[in-house]
C-alpha positions as CSV (number, residue, x, y, z in Angstrom):
1,M,109.8,129.8,147.3
2,F,112.7,128.4,149.4
3,P,113.3,124.8,150.4
4,T,112.3,123.9,154.0
5,T,114.9,122.4,156.2
6,D,114.6,119.3,158.3
7,Y,116.6,120.2,161.4
8,K,116.8,116.6,162.6
9,M,118.7,115.6,159.6
10,G,120.3,118.9,158.9
11,K,119.4,118.7,155.1
12,P,116.7,120.2,153.0
13,S,113.7,117.9,152.7
14,N,112.8,118.6,149.1
15,I,116.1,118.3,147.3
16,R,115.1,115.0,145.7
17,K,111.8,116.6,144.5
18,R,113.6,119.6,143.0
19,K,115.8,117.3,141.0
20,A,112.7,115.9,139.3
21,G,111.1,119.3,138.8
22,H,111.1,122.9,139.9
23,V,108.7,124.9,142.1
24,G,106.3,122.0,142.4
25,F,106.3,120.9,138.8
26,Q,107.0,117.4,137.8
27,A,109.5,116.4,135.1
28,G,106.7,115.7,132.6
29,E,105.2,119.1,133.1
30,I,108.6,120.8,132.7
31,A,109.1,118.9,129.4
32,F,105.7,120.0,128.2
33,I,106.4,123.7,129.0
34,E,109.8,123.5,127.3
35,D,108.2,121.9,124.2
36,E,105.6,124.7,124.1
37,M,108.3,127.4,124.5
38,A,110.4,125.9,121.6
39,A,107.3,125.6,119.4
40,L,106.2,129.2,120.0
41,A,109.8,130.4,119.4
42,A,110.0,128.6,116.1
43,E,106.6,129.8,115.1
44,F,107.3,133.5,115.7
45,G,111.0,133.5,114.9
46,L,112.1,134.2,118.5
47,E,115.2,133.0,120.3
48,V,115.0,130.2,122.9
49,D,117.2,129.5,125.8
50,G,120.1,127.1,124.9
51,D,119.3,124.7,127.7
52,V,115.7,124.5,126.7
53,A,116.6,123.9,123.0
54,S,119.0,121.1,124.0
55,H,116.4,119.4,126.2
56,V,113.8,119.5,123.5
57,K,116.3,118.0,121.0
58,Q,117.3,115.3,123.4
59,R,113.7,114.2,124.0
60,Q,113.0,114.0,120.3
61,Q,116.0,111.7,119.7
62,S,115.4,109.6,122.8
63,K,112.1,108.3,121.5
64,K,113.8,106.5,118.6
65,T,116.9,105.5,120.4
66,R,114.8,103.9,123.2
67,R,113.5,101.4,120.7
68,R,116.9,100.7,119.2
69,Q,118.6,100.2,122.6
70,R,116.0,97.7,124.0
71,P,117.7,94.6,125.4
72,R,117.9,91.7,122.9
73,S,117.7,88.0,123.9
74,T,121.0,86.1,124.4
75,K,120.5,84.2,121.2
76,L,119.7,87.2,119.0
77,A,122.2,89.5,120.6
78,L,125.0,87.5,118.9
79,V,123.8,88.8,115.6
80,E,124.7,92.5,115.1
81,P,122.7,94.7,112.7
82,T,124.3,95.4,109.4
83,P,126.1,98.8,109.3
84,S,124.0,100.2,106.5
85,I,121.6,99.3,103.8
86,T,122.2,99.7,100.1
87,R,121.5,103.2,98.8
88,S,119.9,101.7,95.7
89,L,116.7,101.4,97.8
90,S,116.5,105.1,98.3
91,I,114.2,106.6,95.7
92,N,115.3,109.4,93.4
93,L,112.7,112.1,94.1
94,N,113.9,114.3,91.2
95,A,113.1,117.3,93.4
96,K,113.8,120.6,91.9
97,Q,115.3,122.0,95.1
98,D,116.8,125.4,94.6
99,E,119.9,125.7,96.8
100,A,121.0,129.1,97.8
101,K,124.5,129.7,96.6
102,D,127.0,132.3,97.4
103,T,125.6,134.9,95.1
104,A,124.6,138.5,95.5
105,D,121.1,137.9,94.2
106,T,119.4,135.6,96.7
107,H,116.3,137.7,96.6
108,S,115.3,136.3,93.2
109,L,115.6,132.7,94.5
110,V,113.3,133.4,97.4
111,V,110.8,135.3,95.2
112,Q,110.7,132.4,92.7
113,R,110.2,129.9,95.6
114,L,107.4,132.0,96.9
115,A,105.7,132.1,93.5
116,D,105.8,128.3,93.5
117,V,104.1,128.0,96.8
118,L,101.7,130.9,97.1
119,P,98.4,131.1,95.0
120,D,98.5,133.4,92.0
121,T,96.3,135.9,93.8
122,C,98.4,136.1,97.0
123,A,101.6,137.8,98.3
124,L,103.5,138.5,101.5
125,R,102.9,141.6,103.6
126,A,103.2,142.4,107.3
127,C,105.3,140.5,109.7
128,S,103.3,138.6,112.3
129,V,105.9,138.5,115.1
130,P,104.6,140.3,118.1
131,G,106.0,143.9,118.3
132,C,107.3,143.9,114.8
133,S,106.0,146.7,112.5
134,C,107.6,145.5,109.3
135,V,105.4,145.6,106.2
136,N,108.1,144.9,103.7
137,G,106.7,141.6,102.6
138,S,108.8,140.0,99.9
139,R,110.3,143.2,98.6
140,S,113.7,142.5,100.2
141,C,114.4,138.9,101.2
142,G,117.6,137.1,101.9
143,I,118.8,133.8,103.4
144,K,119.9,133.2,106.9
145,D,123.5,132.3,107.6
146,K,123.7,128.5,107.8
147,D,124.1,127.0,111.3
148,V,127.3,124.9,111.4
149,N,125.7,122.5,113.8
150,E,122.7,121.9,111.6
151,T,123.1,118.9,109.3
152,T,119.5,118.4,108.2
153,P,118.8,119.9,104.8
154,R,115.9,122.3,104.7
155,D,113.8,124.0,102.1
156,L,114.9,127.5,100.9
157,L,111.8,129.2,102.4
158,E,112.6,127.7,105.8
159,T,115.9,129.6,105.8
160,A,114.7,132.8,104.0
161,Q,114.2,135.9,106.0
162,C,113.2,139.6,105.6
163,R,116.3,141.8,105.4
164,K,114.5,144.6,107.1
165,C,113.2,142.9,110.3
166,Q,115.4,139.8,110.2
167,H,112.4,137.5,110.7
168,G,111.7,134.5,108.6
169,V,109.4,134.8,105.6
170,L,107.2,132.1,107.2
171,Q,106.4,134.6,110.0
172,H,105.1,137.1,107.4
173,A,101.4,137.2,106.7
174,V,99.9,136.1,103.4
175,V,97.3,138.4,101.9
176,L,95.5,139.0,98.7
177,R,97.4,141.0,96.1
178,D,96.1,144.5,95.5
179,D,96.0,143.9,91.7
180,A,94.4,140.5,92.0
181,D,91.5,139.8,89.6
182,P,88.2,139.6,91.7
183,A,87.0,136.8,89.4
184,A,90.1,134.8,90.2
185,A,90.1,135.6,94.0
186,L,86.4,134.6,94.4
187,P,85.5,132.4,91.5
188,T,81.9,131.5,91.0
189,G,82.3,128.0,89.4
190,G,83.8,126.0,86.7
191,Q,87.5,125.2,86.3
192,R,88.5,128.5,87.7
193,L,86.9,127.6,91.0
194,L,88.6,124.2,91.1
195,Q,92.0,125.7,90.3
196,C,91.5,128.4,93.0
197,L,90.5,125.8,95.6
198,Y,93.5,123.6,94.7
199,Q,96.1,126.4,95.1
200,I,94.8,127.4,98.5
201,I,94.5,123.7,99.7
202,R,98.1,123.1,98.5
203,L,99.3,126.2,100.4
204,G,97.6,125.0,103.5
205,R,99.0,121.5,103.1
206,I,102.6,122.7,102.7
207,S,102.3,125.2,105.5
208,A,100.8,122.8,108.0
209,S,102.7,119.6,107.5
210,I,106.1,120.8,106.0
211,F,106.8,124.4,107.0
212,Q,104.7,124.2,110.1
213,S,103.8,127.8,109.9
214,R,100.7,128.6,111.8
215,V,100.5,132.1,110.1
216,W,100.3,130.6,106.6
217,T,98.1,127.7,107.7
218,T,95.6,130.1,109.3
219,F,95.5,132.2,106.2
220,A,94.8,129.1,104.0
221,I,91.9,128.0,106.2
222,N,90.4,131.4,106.4
223,R,90.8,132.0,102.7
224,L,89.1,128.7,101.9
225,D,86.3,129.7,104.3
226,A,85.8,132.9,102.4
227,V,85.6,131.2,99.0
228,V,83.2,128.6,100.3
229,R,81.0,131.2,102.0
230,Q,80.9,133.2,98.8
231,L,80.0,130.2,96.7
232,K,77.3,129.2,99.2
233,K,75.8,132.6,99.2
234,Q,75.7,132.6,95.4
235,R,74.1,129.2,95.2
236,T,71.5,130.1,97.8
237,A,70.6,133.1,95.7
238,G,70.1,130.8,92.8
239,G,72.6,132.4,90.5
240,T,75.7,131.1,88.7
241,H,77.0,134.3,87.1
242,N,79.4,132.4,84.8
243,G,77.1,131.1,82.1
244,Q,77.0,127.5,83.3
245,N,73.8,125.7,82.7
246,A,74.7,122.1,83.2
247,A,72.8,120.6,86.1
248,T,75.6,118.1,86.7
249,E,78.1,120.8,87.2
250,V,75.9,122.6,89.7
251,R,75.1,119.4,91.6
252,E,78.8,118.3,91.8
253,E,79.9,121.7,93.0
254,M,77.2,121.7,95.7
255,H,78.4,118.3,96.9
256,L,81.9,119.7,97.0
257,L,80.7,122.7,98.9
258,A,79.1,120.6,101.5
259,K,82.2,118.5,102.0
260,L,84.5,121.4,102.2
261,Q,82.3,123.1,104.8
262,T,82.6,120.0,107.0
263,L,86.3,119.7,106.5
264,L,86.8,123.4,107.3
265,Q,85.0,123.0,110.6
266,Q,87.3,120.0,111.3
267,A,90.4,122.1,110.3
268,H,89.4,124.9,112.8
269,Q,88.8,122.4,115.6
270,T,92.2,120.7,114.8
271,L,94.0,124.0,114.7
272,G,92.7,124.9,118.2
273,A,92.7,121.5,119.9
274,A,95.5,119.3,118.6
275,S,98.9,119.2,120.3
276,R,101.8,120.7,118.5
277,Q,103.4,117.3,117.8
278,H,100.2,115.9,116.3
279,L,99.1,119.1,114.6
280,P,101.1,118.6,111.3
281,I,99.7,115.1,110.9
282,A,96.1,115.9,111.7
283,L,96.1,119.0,109.4
284,A,97.8,117.0,106.6
285,C,94.9,114.6,106.8
286,V,92.3,117.3,106.6
287,F,93.9,119.2,103.7
288,D,94.4,115.9,101.8
289,Q,90.7,115.2,102.2
290,M,90.0,118.6,100.8
291,Y,92.3,117.9,97.8
292,F,90.7,114.6,97.1
293,C,87.2,116.0,97.1
294,T,88.3,118.7,94.7
295,Y,90.1,116.3,92.5
296,Y,87.1,113.9,92.4
297,T,84.8,116.8,91.3
298,S,87.3,117.7,88.6
299,L,87.4,114.0,87.4
300,V,83.6,113.8,87.2
301,L,83.1,117.1,85.4
302,N,86.2,117.2,83.2
303,G,87.7,113.7,83.0
304,R,91.4,112.7,83.3
305,A,92.6,114.8,80.4
306,C,91.9,118.0,82.3
307,D,94.8,119.1,84.5
308,T,93.1,121.9,86.4
309,V,93.5,119.9,89.5
310,P,96.7,117.7,89.3
311,S,96.5,114.0,89.8
312,P,97.3,112.5,93.2
313,E,100.6,111.2,91.9
314,T,101.7,114.7,90.9
315,Y,100.2,116.2,94.1
316,F,102.1,114.0,96.6
317,I,105.4,113.9,94.7
318,E,105.5,117.7,94.2
319,L,105.1,118.1,98.0
320,E,108.4,116.3,98.4
321,Q,110.3,119.0,96.7
322,Y,109.8,121.0,99.9
323,T,111.3,118.2,102.0
324,P,114.8,117.7,100.7
325,N,115.7,115.2,103.4
326,T,113.0,112.7,102.5
327,A,115.3,110.2,100.8
328,W,117.8,110.4,103.6
329,L,115.0,109.7,106.2
330,L,113.8,106.7,104.2
331,D,117.4,105.3,104.1
332,E,117.8,105.9,107.8
333,F,114.5,104.1,108.5
334,L,115.5,101.1,106.4
335,T,118.9,100.9,108.0
336,N,117.6,101.1,111.6
337,E,114.4,99.1,111.3
338,L,114.6,96.7,108.4
339,S,118.3,95.8,107.9
340,H,118.8,93.3,110.8
341,P,120.0,89.9,109.6
342,A,117.2,88.2,111.6
343,I,114.6,90.1,109.5
344,P,113.3,87.9,106.6
345,S,113.8,89.4,103.2
346,R,110.1,89.2,102.5
347,V,109.5,92.2,104.8
348,L,111.5,94.5,102.6
349,T,110.6,92.8,99.3
350,S,106.9,93.4,99.9
351,L,107.4,97.2,99.7
352,A,108.7,97.0,96.1
353,L,110.9,100.0,96.6
354,G,113.1,99.0,93.7
355,E,110.3,99.6,91.3
356,G,109.6,103.2,92.3
357,A,111.8,105.0,89.8
358,T,110.7,102.8,86.9
359,S,107.0,102.6,87.4
360,E,105.8,105.7,85.6
361,A,102.7,103.9,84.3
362,N,101.8,102.5,87.8
363,S,100.7,105.7,89.5
364,L,99.2,103.9,92.5
365,L,102.6,102.4,93.4
366,R,104.3,105.8,93.1
367,I,101.7,107.2,95.4
368,F,102.2,104.3,97.8
369,H,105.9,105.0,98.0
370,A,105.3,108.7,98.5
371,R,103.0,108.0,101.4
372,I,105.5,105.7,103.0
373,R,108.2,108.4,102.8
374,E,105.9,111.0,104.3
375,G,104.7,108.7,107.1
376,I,108.4,108.1,108.1
377,R,109.0,111.8,108.1
378,L,105.9,112.7,110.2
379,F,105.8,109.7,112.6
380,Y,109.2,108.0,112.8
381,E,111.4,111.1,112.6
382,E,109.3,113.0,115.1
383,G,108.9,110.1,117.4
384,V,105.1,110.1,117.2
385,G,103.6,106.8,118.5
386,M,106.7,105.8,120.5
387,D,105.3,106.7,123.9
388,G,103.2,103.7,124.4
389,E,100.1,104.7,122.4
390,M,99.8,101.3,120.7
391,D,100.3,99.5,124.0
392,A,97.5,101.5,125.5
393,V,95.2,100.6,122.6
394,V,95.9,96.9,122.9
395,A,95.6,97.0,126.7
396,A,92.2,98.7,126.3
397,G,91.1,95.8,124.1
398,T,92.3,93.3,126.7
399,R,90.2,95.0,129.4
400,K,87.1,94.9,127.2
401,D,87.6,91.2,126.5
402,L,88.0,90.6,130.3
403,Q,84.8,92.4,131.1
404,K,82.9,90.4,128.5
405,S,84.2,87.1,130.0
406,L,83.0,88.0,133.5
407,K,79.9,86.1,134.6
408,K,76.9,88.4,135.0
409,P,74.1,87.7,137.4
410,L,71.1,85.9,136.0
411,K,68.0,88.0,135.3
412,R,64.5,87.1,134.3
413,H,64.0,88.5,130.8
414,Y,60.4,89.1,129.7
415,R,59.4,89.0,126.0
416,R,60.2,92.7,125.3
417,E,63.5,92.5,127.1
418,R,64.5,89.4,125.2
419,K,63.6,91.0,121.9
420,D,65.6,94.2,122.8
421,R,68.6,92.1,123.8
422,R,68.5,90.1,120.6
423,R,68.3,93.4,118.6
424,K,71.3,94.8,120.4
425,E,73.3,91.6,120.0
426,T,72.5,91.5,116.3
427,K,73.5,95.1,115.8
428,Q,76.8,94.6,117.7
429,Q,77.5,91.5,115.6
430,D,77.0,93.4,112.4
431,M,79.4,96.1,113.6
432,N,82.0,93.5,114.4
433,T,81.7,91.6,111.2
434,T,81.6,94.2,108.5
435,V,85.2,95.0,107.9
436,S,88.0,93.6,110.0
437,T,89.9,96.5,111.4
438,M,93.4,96.6,112.9
439,P,93.8,98.2,116.3
440,S,95.6,101.6,116.3
441,Y,95.4,104.8,118.2
442,A,93.3,107.7,116.8
443,L,96.0,109.7,115.0
444,L,97.5,106.6,113.3
445,T,94.0,105.5,112.3
446,Q,93.3,108.9,110.8
447,W,96.6,108.8,108.9
448,R,96.0,105.3,107.6
449,N,92.6,106.1,106.3
450,N,93.9,109.3,104.8
451,C,96.5,107.3,102.9
452,R,94.4,104.4,101.7
453,D,90.7,105.3,101.3
454,W,90.8,107.7,98.5
455,C,93.5,105.8,96.6
456,C,91.2,102.8,96.7
457,H,88.3,104.8,95.5
458,L,90.2,106.5,92.7
459,F,92.5,103.7,91.6
460,A,92.2,100.2,93.0
461,Y,91.9,98.5,96.4
462,A,95.2,96.7,95.9
463,T,98.5,98.1,94.7
464,P,100.1,96.2,91.7
465,T,103.8,95.5,91.1
466,H,105.8,94.4,88.1
467,E,106.2,91.0,89.6
468,A,102.5,90.5,90.1
469,L,101.6,91.8,86.7
470,N,104.2,89.6,85.0
471,L,102.8,86.6,86.9
472,I,99.2,87.3,85.9
473,Q,100.0,87.7,82.2
474,Q,101.2,84.1,82.1
475,Y,97.7,83.0,82.6
476,A,96.0,84.9,79.8
477,P,93.3,85.0,78.4
478,I,91.7,86.4,81.5
479,V,88.3,87.7,82.6
480,E,88.0,90.1,85.6
481,I,84.8,90.3,87.6
482,G,84.3,93.2,89.9
483,A,86.9,95.3,88.0
484,G,85.8,98.7,89.5
485,T,87.9,101.3,87.7
486,G,89.7,98.7,85.7
487,Y,93.1,99.8,87.0
488,W,94.7,96.3,87.1
489,S,93.2,95.4,83.7
490,S,94.5,98.6,82.1
491,L,98.1,97.9,83.2
492,L,97.8,94.4,81.8
493,Q,96.4,95.6,78.6
494,R,99.3,98.0,78.1
495,T,101.6,94.9,77.9
496,G,99.3,93.2,75.4
497,V,97.6,90.8,77.7
498,D,94.2,89.4,76.6
499,I,91.9,90.5,79.4
500,V,88.3,91.7,79.5
501,A,86.9,93.5,82.6
502,F,83.3,93.4,84.0
503,D,81.6,95.2,86.8
504,K,77.9,95.2,87.8
505,T,78.0,99.1,87.9
506,P,80.9,100.4,85.9
507,P,82.0,103.8,87.2
508,H,81.2,106.8,85.0
509,S,79.1,104.6,82.6
510,N,75.9,106.3,83.5
511,K,75.4,109.5,85.3
512,T,72.3,108.1,87.0
513,L,74.1,105.1,88.5
514,F,76.5,105.2,91.3
515,N,79.2,102.6,92.0
516,E,79.3,102.1,95.7
517,Y,83.1,101.7,95.9
518,H,84.3,104.1,93.2
519,G,81.5,106.6,92.7
520,Q,81.6,108.1,89.2
521,V,85.4,107.9,88.7
522,P,86.2,107.5,85.0
523,P,87.6,104.0,84.4
524,F,91.2,103.4,83.2
525,C,90.1,101.0,80.5
526,T,86.8,99.7,79.0
527,V,84.8,98.1,81.8
528,Q,81.7,96.3,80.5
529,K,78.6,96.0,82.5
530,G,78.1,92.6,84.0
531,G,78.5,90.5,87.1
532,P,79.2,86.8,87.8
533,E,76.4,85.7,85.5
534,V,78.5,86.6,82.4
535,L,80.8,83.7,83.3
536,S,78.1,81.2,82.4
537,H,78.0,82.5,78.8
538,D,79.5,80.4,76.0
539,S,81.8,83.2,75.0
540,M,83.5,82.9,78.4
541,A,84.5,79.3,77.9
542,T,87.7,80.5,76.1
543,K,88.9,82.4,79.2
544,K,91.0,80.1,81.1
545,S,91.7,82.4,84.1
546,L,89.4,84.4,86.5
547,L,90.8,87.5,88.1
548,L,89.2,88.6,91.4
549,C,90.8,91.8,92.7
550,Y,89.7,92.6,96.2
551,P,86.2,91.1,96.0
552,P,83.8,92.9,98.3
553,P,83.5,91.7,101.9
554,N,80.3,90.1,103.0
555,D,79.1,89.8,99.5
556,P,78.2,86.6,97.5
557,M,79.8,88.0,94.3
558,A,83.1,86.1,94.8
559,L,81.4,82.8,95.5
560,Q,79.0,83.2,92.6
561,S,81.9,84.0,90.3
562,L,83.8,80.9,91.4
563,Q,80.9,78.6,91.0
564,L,80.1,79.9,87.5
565,F,83.7,80.0,86.3
566,Q,84.4,77.5,83.5
567,G,88.2,77.7,83.4
568,D,91.0,76.2,85.5
569,V,92.9,79.1,87.1
570,V,91.7,81.6,89.7
571,L,93.8,84.7,90.4
572,H,92.8,86.1,93.8
573,I,94.0,89.5,95.1
574,G,92.8,90.1,98.7
575,E,93.0,89.1,102.3
576,W,92.3,85.6,103.7
577,Q,89.8,85.6,106.6
578,G,89.9,89.3,106.4
579,D,88.3,92.1,104.4
580,T,87.7,90.4,101.1
581,G,85.0,87.8,100.1
582,D,83.5,85.6,102.8
583,S,84.0,82.2,104.4
584,C,81.8,80.5,101.9
585,F,84.0,81.7,99.0
586,E,87.2,80.8,100.8
587,N,85.9,77.3,101.7
588,E,84.8,76.7,98.1
589,L,88.1,77.9,96.7
590,E,90.1,75.6,99.0
591,R,87.8,72.7,98.2
592,C,87.9,72.9,94.4
593,F,91.3,74.5,93.8
594,R,94.9,74.1,94.9
595,L,97.3,77.0,95.7
596,V,100.2,77.0,93.2
597,Q,101.8,80.5,93.5
598,E,101.8,83.4,95.9
599,V,103.2,86.9,95.4
600,L,103.5,89.6,98.2
601,L,102.1,93.0,97.4
602,P,102.7,96.4,99.0
603,N,100.2,96.9,101.8
604,W,98.8,100.0,103.3
605,G,99.1,100.3,107.1
606,N,95.6,98.9,107.6
607,S,95.5,96.1,105.0
608,A,97.2,92.7,104.5
609,Y,96.4,91.4,101.0
610,S,98.5,89.3,98.5
611,L,98.2,87.7,95.1
612,T,97.5,84.0,95.1
613,V,97.2,81.7,92.1
614,W,94.8,78.7,92.3
615,R,94.5,75.9,89.8
616,R,91.5,73.5,89.7
617,Q,92.2,70.3,91.5
618,T,93.8,67.3,89.8
619,Q,95.4,64.2,91.2
620,A,98.8,65.2,89.7
621,L,98.7,68.7,91.1
622,M,101.0,69.4,94.2
623,P,100.0,72.4,96.3
624,I,102.7,74.7,97.6
625,A,103.3,75.9,101.1
626,W,101.0,78.8,101.9
627,R,102.9,81.5,103.7
628,G,99.9,83.5,104.9
629,M,98.3,80.4,106.4
630,S,101.4,78.7,107.9
631,C,103.6,79.5,110.9
632,F,106.1,82.1,110.0
633,H,108.9,80.4,111.9
634,C,108.5,76.6,111.7
635,G,106.2,76.5,108.6
636,K,103.4,74.3,110.2
637,T,100.1,74.5,108.3
638,R,96.6,74.8,109.7
639,S,96.0,71.0,109.3
640,E,99.2,70.1,110.9
641,V,98.5,72.3,113.9
642,A,94.9,71.0,114.1
643,T,96.1,67.5,114.5
644,Q,97.8,68.7,117.7
645,G,94.6,70.1,119.0
646,T,95.6,73.7,118.6
647,S,95.1,76.5,116.0
648,L,97.3,78.9,114.2
649,R,97.1,82.5,115.6
650,R,97.5,85.7,113.6
651,C,98.7,89.0,114.9
652,K,95.8,91.5,115.0
653,V,98.2,94.5,114.9
654,C,99.6,93.7,111.5
655,K,97.1,91.0,110.3
656,T,100.1,89.3,108.6
657,N,102.4,87.3,110.9
658,V,101.1,83.8,111.8
659,Y,102.5,81.5,114.5
660,C,101.6,78.1,115.9
661,S,103.0,78.7,119.4
662,S,104.4,81.4,121.7
663,S,107.9,79.9,121.2
664,C,107.7,80.4,117.5
665,A,106.4,83.9,118.0
666,Q,109.3,84.7,120.3
667,M,111.9,83.3,117.8
668,D,110.6,85.6,115.1
669,V,110.1,88.7,117.2
670,I,112.6,90.8,115.3
671,G,111.0,90.1,112.0
672,H,107.6,90.7,113.6
673,E,108.7,94.1,114.9
674,A,109.9,95.0,111.4
675,E,106.5,94.2,110.0
676,H,105.0,96.5,112.7
677,A,107.5,99.2,111.9
678,M,106.5,99.2,108.2
679,R,103.0,100.1,109.5
680,L,104.3,102.8,111.8
681,V,103.5,100.6,114.9
682,F,106.0,100.8,117.8
683,L,105.2,98.7,120.8
684,Q,107.0,99.7,124.0
685,E,106.5,96.5,126.0
686,P,109.5,94.1,125.5
687,S,108.3,90.8,123.9
688,L,111.6,88.9,124.0
689,E,111.0,87.5,127.4
690,I,109.4,84.1,127.4
691,A,106.7,85.0,130.0
692,T,105.8,88.2,128.2
693,S,105.7,86.5,124.8
694,S,103.5,83.7,126.1
695,R,101.0,86.1,127.6
696,R,100.8,88.1,124.5
697,F,100.4,85.1,122.2
698,E,97.4,83.8,124.3
699,N,95.9,87.2,124.5
700,E,92.9,87.7,122.1
701,A,93.7,91.4,122.0
702,Y,97.0,90.6,120.2
703,Y,96.3,87.4,118.4
704,S,93.2,85.8,116.8
705,K,92.7,82.2,115.8
706,L,92.6,81.3,112.2
707,K,89.6,79.2,111.2
708,M,90.0,75.7,109.8
709,F,87.3,74.9,107.2
710,E,85.8,71.4,107.0
711,L,86.4,70.6,103.3
712,N,84.2,67.9,101.7
713,D,83.3,66.6,98.3
714,Q,79.8,68.2,98.2
715,V,78.9,69.2,94.6
716,V,77.7,72.7,94.1
717,T,74.8,73.2,91.7
718,V,74.1,76.4,89.7
719,K,70.7,77.5,88.5
720,H,70.1,78.2,84.9
721,N,69.2,81.9,85.6
722,G,72.9,82.5,86.4
723,N,72.4,82.9,90.2
724,A,74.8,80.6,92.1
725,M,73.1,78.5,94.8
726,I,74.7,76.6,97.6
727,Q,73.2,73.1,98.2
728,G,71.4,72.7,101.5
729,H,74.0,70.6,103.2
730,S,76.8,73.0,102.3
731,K,74.8,75.9,103.4
732,E,74.3,74.4,106.8
733,L,78.1,73.7,107.0
734,F,78.8,77.4,106.3
735,Q,76.1,78.8,108.6
736,S,78.3,79.0,111.7
737,D,81.0,80.8,109.7
738,L,78.6,83.3,108.4
739,M,77.4,84.1,111.9
740,N,80.8,84.4,113.4
741,V,82.9,85.9,110.6
742,D,80.8,87.5,107.9
743,S,77.6,89.5,107.9
744,P,74.4,87.5,107.3
745,V,73.7,87.3,103.6
746,D,70.2,86.6,102.3
747,E,70.5,85.3,98.7
748,E,67.3,85.5,96.8
749,T,66.7,82.9,94.1
750,S,63.8,84.3,92.2
751,G,63.5,84.3,88.4
752,T,65.1,87.7,88.2
753,G,68.5,86.2,89.1
754,T,69.3,89.0,91.6
755,S,70.8,88.7,95.0
756,Q,70.3,91.1,97.9
757,V,73.1,91.7,100.5
758,M,71.8,92.3,103.9
759,Q,74.9,93.9,105.3
760,H,77.1,96.2,103.1
761,A,80.7,96.7,103.7
762,A,81.6,99.6,105.9
763,F,84.4,100.8,103.5
764,T,82.3,102.2,100.6
765,F,82.3,105.4,98.6
766,N,80.2,108.0,100.3
767,F,81.2,111.3,98.7
768,T,77.7,112.3,97.6
769,A,74.2,111.8,98.9
770,E,73.5,109.2,96.2
771,G,76.4,107.1,97.4
772,A,76.2,104.0,99.6
773,D,76.3,104.5,103.3
C-alpha cells in the first residue's frame, strides 16, 4: 500500500496518519500488537525485534512516570520529595535464593531448584517451543549468560536453560514421572490427597503469577482437573479405597471437590479470556482460592498441628523466595509514593512495616505485609490500574447518580404496581445497606477480596499490631464478645493479659454448628459459648473493659453488649459509619462514653478500621480529637461543621480521609493520594486545580456525608432476660438511621431472650452448604 499524493499541495496526504500508525492501524493498536509479540516471544523463548522490545519497555515505565510527573500546585511545588526513604522499612524476607556462581556444576543448582518447585511426582520433559524436538528435560541444564543491561534480579529458574536446545526450562513441559507411585499421583483421600493438591496448586501459583509460564500453568490446571475428576468418579461410585470411614472426612472432601471444580472452570476461563497484563493477577486469585479451600479442609479434619498443607503465613512468604526483587520494589514504592514531606506520618505508620521482622507470633500481620509486597509487584511495578480504570469506575457512579436524580414522568400506579415497586425498592435498599463497599474496577476488587476474605475467616477481621496490643493490655481485665476464632485474645493471653473470650457460636466447638463468619476453623484460644447476655452475670462485674473486635454489621449484638456492660471502658475495633455495628450502637456509644484514645491499624485495600478506646462519661473526663471524624486538614469536628450548616465529607475511594470543604481537600491532596496509593488506587484526573477539586468534593460518587447523631440523655432499659431493648422514644430517634444506613432489624423480645436479624451481612463464610449465605 502506497501513500496517495495530493497534487494541489504536492505532498502526500496521509503522512500525518502514518506517524500515528502504519497501514491503517492506530497507535493504540500498534502498541497492543507489540505487547502481544513480546509476550509470545517471552513465553516460547523466541527473539523479538529490538525496536519492539524498547517500545514495550518504554510503555511499561511511562505508566508510573506519568503519575510522578503530574504538575504540582505552586504552593506544593516548592517542597521537593525526599531523595530516599530509610532502608530500615524494607522487610528482610530471609529468602533462600540460590545465586548461580561461576562454577562448573550449575546443573545441580537448577535441578535442586526444580525439585523445590515441581510436585514430587513430576519432572521436565519435551520442549514446548514450536519446531523444537528436544526431549532432554532436566538432564542437562545450565544458566544463560547475564545481560549487562538487565539490573532486575530474577529467580534462578527464569535464567536457566536447556543446554541442548538453548531454550529456557520454563518452556519445557512438565509431565508425570515414569516411576511415580500411582497412589501419590492420583490419591483417593486423606492427607495424601491434600498434600497432592497443595503441591499442584503451589506450582500453578508460582508459574502463573511469578514465572508467567503458560506451559507450566496449563499443566497445573490440567493436572488438578485430572485429580478432581478421579476423585469425583470414585465418590460417585461410592468407594473410598483407602480405609476411611469417617463421615466428616468424606463430607469435607466432597465440599472441597465441589469448590475446586468451580475454581477450575474459572481458571480455564481466565486462561483463555484475560489479557496478558491481567492474567498473572487473575490466576493468582484463582490459585489462592484453591489453596485456601484446601487449607480449610486440612484445618477442619486435622487441626493446626498437622502441616500437610502449610499455613497461609508459610505459603505466602515462601512464594517470595522466587521474587528476589520484592524488598527492592517495596522500597521503591515507599520512596516514590509515601516519602513526600507533605504526606502525614500517619499514612506510613498505619502499615506497621517496622514490626514485620519481629512479629513471629502475629501471623496475620506477616501475611498482611506479604500481600502488600505482592500487590506492589503485580500492580504498581507493572502499571496495572494506571490507565484511568479508577476514573472510569467513579465516572460510572456519577452517571448513575445523575440518572437517579432526573425527574421521571408521573404514572398512575395501581395496587399491584405499587406493591411491586415497594418490593423492588426494599430489595435495592437491602443491597445498598448490607456492607459498605469501596468503588474499584473488577480486577482490583478481585485482588482485594482475595487478600482479605480468607484471612478474615481464618484469623480475624482486623489486623493487630504491637502498639494496639500494648494499649489494650493496659485496660485488663477484659471480656471479649463476638471473639470468633479468638485471635486477638490469644495474642493478649500470650503476654499474660487477663482476658476471657465469648462467641455465640464458637468455631469448631461442635461439628453440627456452623459459625457464619469463621465456619469450623479451630480457635486460637479457649472461646466460651455466649453472647451479650453473659455481661449481665455477676461474675462479669469484675471485668472493667469490654472488647468488641469488628462487631457484625446490621446486627444488634454490639448494641446489646454495650447496654449490658457493667464496666467503664469499651475497646472498639472497627469502622465508624461503615462495615461494623450499626447506627444505634454508634449513637449509644457516643451518648454514654467519651473517646480517650485512638490507634491506627493496618487496613486491607477495602477496609478502614481502627482501634478506639472509650471511657464512660464523667464530668471530669475530657475527650480527645477524633481523627476519623474530623477534617484531616483543619481538624474541625462534626459538631463544629454542623454549626456552619454543612457536613463533613468522607472519601468513598479510601473510606478514610475526611474534609470539611473542597479547599481543605485540595490542601491535603498529596496525603490523600498517598492513602489511595497504599490501596493500589491511582486516579488519572488531576485534583490540584481548584475547580476540579471543588467538583470532586461535591460529587457523591467521590465523597459521602458523615451523619451527625442527635445525642440525648434518654435512659436505656434492659430486660431481665438479658435481651437489650431500646426505649420507644430512642427507637423512633434511630428509625431513620436504620432505614438509610443499616438493614432493618426486627428484635424479638419474647421470654426466650433471642433476637432475629432480618438482614445478614453480605461478608459471611460460605464454604459449605451449611454455611450462611
